[in-house]
N, C-alpha and C positions, 0 to 999 in steps of 0.2 A: 276297486280291485284291480291289481296288475295282472295281466294275462299275456304272456308271450308264448308263441308256438314256434319251436325250432325244429325243422326237419333234420334228422340226424342219420348218419350211417349210409351204407351203400343202398339200402332200401328206402331211405328217406322217411323214416318213422317220425310222425309228429309227436315230439316231446312238448308237453304243456308245463309251463312254469307259472304258478299262481302265487301272487304275493299280496299280503294284507298290508295296506298303507299305514295302518296305526301300529300294529304290533311288529311290523317288519319281518314277520314269519312267512315261510313259503311251503308249498306242496309241489313236489316235482313228480309228474306222471310220465311214465315210460321213458326213462333215460337210457336209450338203446346204445348210444355211442356219443362221441364228441363231448366228453365230460368237461373238458377245459372250456369249451364254448358255453356250456350250461353254467359253469361256475362264474364265467365272465358276466353273464346276464344277472346272476344273483348278486355279484359284487357291484354291478352298476346300479342296482336298485337298493343296495345295502340290506339284503334279505338273508335270513338264517333259515336253513331247511328244517322244517318240523317233521316232515314225513316224506317218504318215497313210495309211490304207489305204482304197481304194475298191473296193467289191464289183462295181460296174459303172458305166458312164459316163452313166447317165441323170441329167439335170440336178438331180433332187431328191436324189440321193445325192452328187453331186460339185460342186454349185454353189458351195459355200463353201470348197472346197479351197484356192484361191488366197489367200483372205483368211486362212485359218488357217495356211497355210504362211508368209505374210508376217509374221504375228504371232509365230510360234514358231520359224521356220527349219527345221522338221522336213521330211524328204524325203517325197514322195508316191509310193505304190506303187499300180500299176494294171496289169491284164493288157493286154498290147499289142494283143490282138485287138479291144479297144474304142477304140483311138486314133481311128479314123475317126469313130466316134460322138461322141467328145469334141471332134473338130475341127468338129463342127456344133452346138455349143451354141446358136448363134443360131437355128437351125431349131427346136430343142427349146423354147427360150424363147418363140418365136412360137406354138407349139402351146398354151402355157399362158397367153399374153398377159402375159408378164413381161419385165422388162429382161434383157438378156444379161449374165450374170456374167463377171467376169474369169476367164481360163483360167490354170491353173498348169502349169508344165513338169513332166512326169512324170519322176521321178528314177530309178525302178527298176521293172522289170517284176515283176508278181505272178504267178509261174509255178507250175504243178502241181508238187508235190514240194518246193517251197521252204518254209522256215519262218522266222518272225520270233520273236525272243526278247524277253521282258519280265521282267526279273529272272531267275528260274529257270523261267519258264513259256514253253512253246512254242506258237506259233500256226501251225498247219499250213495251207498254202494248197491248196485243192482247186479245180481248174478245173471249173466246173459250167455249161457253156454251154447255151443254149436260150432264156433270157429275152433275153440278148444274147450275142454270140459271145465276149465276154471276161468273162462273169460268173464270179466266184469266191465260194466260201464259205470260212470260217475255222473249223477244228476246233481246240478248246482242250481237250485230254484232261484236263489237271490240274483244270479247272473243270467238266468234263463238259458243255461248251456248244458249240453250233454257231452261228456267225453266218452266216445263210443268205442275206443279201441278198434279192433278189426271186425266188430260185429256189423256195423252199418257204415256204408260209404255213400258219397254222392253218386247216385245212379247205379249202385251195386251193393252187394253184401259180402261178408267175409267168405273166403274159400273154405271148403269143408272136405277137401281131398287129402289133407295131411293128418297125421295121427291125432286122434281125439276129436276130429271134425265130424259133424252130423248135420245134414241139410235140414231135415225135419225139425231138429232141435233149434237151429239158429233162426229159422222162420218163426217158430213158436216164441223164442226169446224176443224177437223184434216185435211180434204182434202183441204179446202180453205185457212187456216191460217198456218198450220204447215208443211204439205208436200211440200209446195212451197219454203221452206227454203233450204239452201245449204245442199247437201247430207252428207257432212263431219261435219255438225254442231252436237255438242254434246247435247244430250237431258238429262237433269237432272229431273227425274220424282219425283212425290210426295212420292213414296215408292220404295225401291229396287234399283237395279243397273242402272248406266248410260247406255245410248245407243247412237245411231246416227240416223239421219233422214234416211240415206241410208239403214241402217240395217233394220229399221222398214218397209220401203217401200218393201224391199225384203222378209223379214221373218215373219212380224207380221201377224198372221192368220186372224185378224179382219180387215185388211186393203187390203187384196188381192182383186183386181178388182176395187179399188178406182181410 
């Protein structure tokens, strides 16, 4: 399985590009910006985008979705609990002092228990609210990887002081949905360096006592 991580935009959101080496199909997760760079990676591997998945509707994760959808024709998946947040991209852009990006129509809900396929590989959708109400993570057991969005970071957790945030809820999501995964599983957070479930259980100061 091809997996490239490209930090994009002013907040360096980790955009994950997964490619199946047999079908040459791809899933792009969190195309927040720099769509030309994402397209260049896809072209280098001769990949066709099958789906675009948004872990949550903050502008740094979803800002380039419309442009990528226009370029590839791929459907966009997002949890419907973040629709209101996505409807206010202009407010988010104002917070960062940047132009408001074009919005994309959401084609399908990303719901707890659903799974996307890429070749023979399953991407299981976990609803992990707390950073936002529609935050999801994607568990890829064949790769032993979790794409965590902004729910869990190396030595930290997602902030909960923005609209839709809830500290109790994010800790519950991490405890019930994420820390139950194998300790050796690699966690790809929405920003910053990768980590593992075991490392965060042991060292993350926000998770001690969970």
